[in-house]
N, C-alpha and C positions, 0 to 999 in steps of 0.2 A: 799288155795281161791289164787283167782288171786289178788295178792296184788302190788299196788303202779304203779307210770308210768314207762313203759320200762319193765315192769317184764319180771321176764325168761320165763313166758309162755306167755306172748305177744310177747317175741324175738323169740321165739321157733317155733309159728303159724305164725307169720310174715315171716321167711324163708321157711317157706314147702308152704306160699302161694304165696312165689316170682314166678312175672312169671305168677300169673292167669289171665285167661282171660273172665272165669265166672263160678261162685261156687253155686252148690247145697248142701244147710246144710239139713238134714234128724235129726228130731228129735223123739228118737226113746223111746219108753218108756210105761209103763201102769198105766194110771192115779185110777186105783185102788189100785194099790199098793205105797200108800205113796210115799216116795223119788223116785221113780221107773220112776214118771211121771216128772223127772228134764228136760230130753231131748227134751220133748215134748213143756214143759213151755219155754224153750230157742227160739223152734222154732217157737211159737206162738206170742212170745214177738219182735221177727224180721221180723215176719212179715208187720207190720208198718214202717219198716224200708226202704226209697223208695232208691233202689241203682240198677241200672239197670244189673249188672254182678252178682247179688246175688237174688237167689229163694229158701224162705224157705218152709219147710211139715214137717206136725207132717204125722208120721209111722208108730206110735202105736209099737205094736212087731211082726210084719211082714213087716220089712224092703223089703226085697224082692219083695213082691207087688209092689212097686214103681218104680222098675227099668226101666220100659219101659218109666218114666219121663224125664230118662237121655239120650234115645236114641233121645225124642223129643229137649231137649235145649243142647245136647251137650257143657256139663260143661268141664273146666279143670281138675276143683279138687270138689271132695266131700267130706262133713266133714258131720258123724256121731257123733251126741250129744248123749250122754248113760250114764243112772249111772251106776260104776261101782266101784267095791270094791277094790283100789288100796292100803290099809291099811294107810289113811292117813283121816286126820278130815272131819268130817262132813261140804258139802259144799267147799272143795279143789274143784280144776278144775287141769286136768293137759293133756295133749297129749300123748294118752296111745301110745305107738311103738308096729309096728306089731308084735312084738317077744311078747308081755305081754298079746294078745290079744291070749286066749286057747280059742283050737278046740274043745275038747271034755268034757268040761264044759257044764253042765246044765246048762240054762237060762232062762232067760222067755220068749226067742225069736225063733222061728221058726228055724233059721238057724243062728249059730255061724256068729258073724260078721266078724271074720276072713273068711271064707269062703265066706263070702257074698264081702268083697275087694276085694279078690284075683280074684273073676268073674268078678268086675266091670275095675278092672283093665284089664283083659284081653279082654272081651267084648266093655268097651266103651273107653278104652286108658285114662281113668283118674287117678288123683291122690287121693288117699285115706287117710284120714285123723282121725281121731275117737279121740274124746276128750269126757273123762270120767267125771262123777261129785261124788265125794265121798257120797253115800249115809248112814244116820242114821238110818230107820228104814224104810224097804217094806214090812212087814206085810199088807195084804189085807184088805181094808178099812181104813188104816191110813191115817192121812192126810198130808202132804208135811213140815216137817221140817223147822221150820225157818232158821236153818245154809243153808238147801239146797237151800231154796227160796232166802238167799243172795249169796249165790253160785251162781244161777241162774243169779241174778241181773247182779253181777260183770263179771260173763261171757259173759253178752248181751252188757255190756258197753264195753268189751273189744274187742269183735267181729267189732261190730259198728266203733269201731275207727280203726281196720286195717283193713275192708272192705273200709273204705273212705280213708284211705290211697293207697289203692289200687286202687282206683275207684274215682279220686279227683272231679268228678262232681255228685258224690252221698253226701246225706244228713247226 
């Protein structure tokens, strides 16, 4: 979980966003598979956050279909938020290192985030950050678990705090 003021997560993410001039957040996931909707929920909650340097999009299970947005917006940083099984407790949130994103593992996404992140770096020159939320249940037709909902809210609060610090005129 994203815990406390100045948590390790917030410190890590703030360092990765240092010098950001604009940020695109892609909320990845399938709303029909319970906790796999976590990334989408984060992106939806961020849409109401008014901040000139941050734009948020729900991209479902095919984030590669939204890369044209990057050509138009020219962000310095792209953040993917997705459910990710990293062995934590349900609802835990962490920055996923590039070496942890496995290329050949089957997922609900048509293109692995590892391949997509590399493409975005090369094609658009953006820094790419992947944030994972530990799911509890991703069965078809399941509801989002209370633990993941709490993780989503904590992550949204942390992102707003960090974005506000890099864009002082935001709310």
